[in-house]
N, C-alpha and C positions, 0 to 999 in steps of 0.2 A: 504494500500500500504506500510505503514511503516514496517509492519511485514515482508514483502517480502524482504526488503533491509537488514534485519538481516542475511539472509542466502546467500547473494552473496558476492563475493570477492571485495577487494578494486578496482581492475582493472575493474571489472564489474560495480561498482558504478561510476567510471570515465566515462565509456561508457554511462551509463544511464544519467549522467549529460550532456554529450555532446549531446545526442539525445534530452533531454528535452530542452536544450538551442536552438537547431535548431527548435524544434516544437514551442517554445515560440516566436521565431523570426517570424515564419510563421503566428502564431496567431496574433501577433502584426500588421503584414502587412495586414492581412485580416480585422482586426478591424478598422484600419485606412482607408482602402479603402472602406469598406462597412458599416461603422457605421450608416450612414443615411438610408441605405436600410434595415438593419436588424430590426426586431421587437424588442421592448424593452425587451421582455422575452428572446429572443435568445441572444441579446446583453448582458444581465445580466448573462446568462449561460456561455458565452464565457469569460466574465470578471472574473467570479468565477473560471473557469478553469485556466485562466492566474494567478490568485492569488495562487491557489493550486500548480501549476507548479513552480512558483517562490519560494514558501515556500519549496517545495521538493528539488529544486536546492540548496537553502541555507542550508538545513539540511544535504544533502549529502556532500556538500563541507565542512561543519563543521565536519562531521564524518571523512572525509578524512584528514583534518587538524589535528584532534585529533589522528588519527592513525599514521600519520607521526611523531608527537611528541613522541609517545610511541615507535615507531620503526624507529629510524633515520638511 
């Protein structure tokens, strides 16, 4: 996924961050509501997705911050 982000604009990256944050919020809601119902395997997969999305958000925000410093 990181390779893909090299080819999109800063504005597109902002939109990706916005969408990832919305998805992360929905995932957190689902995890909190259904933690006891989900199998340990599914729960682990969802937690892994949560970690990956969080990392992507942090990386994209860092890229945006670095871009803003270079292009005030």
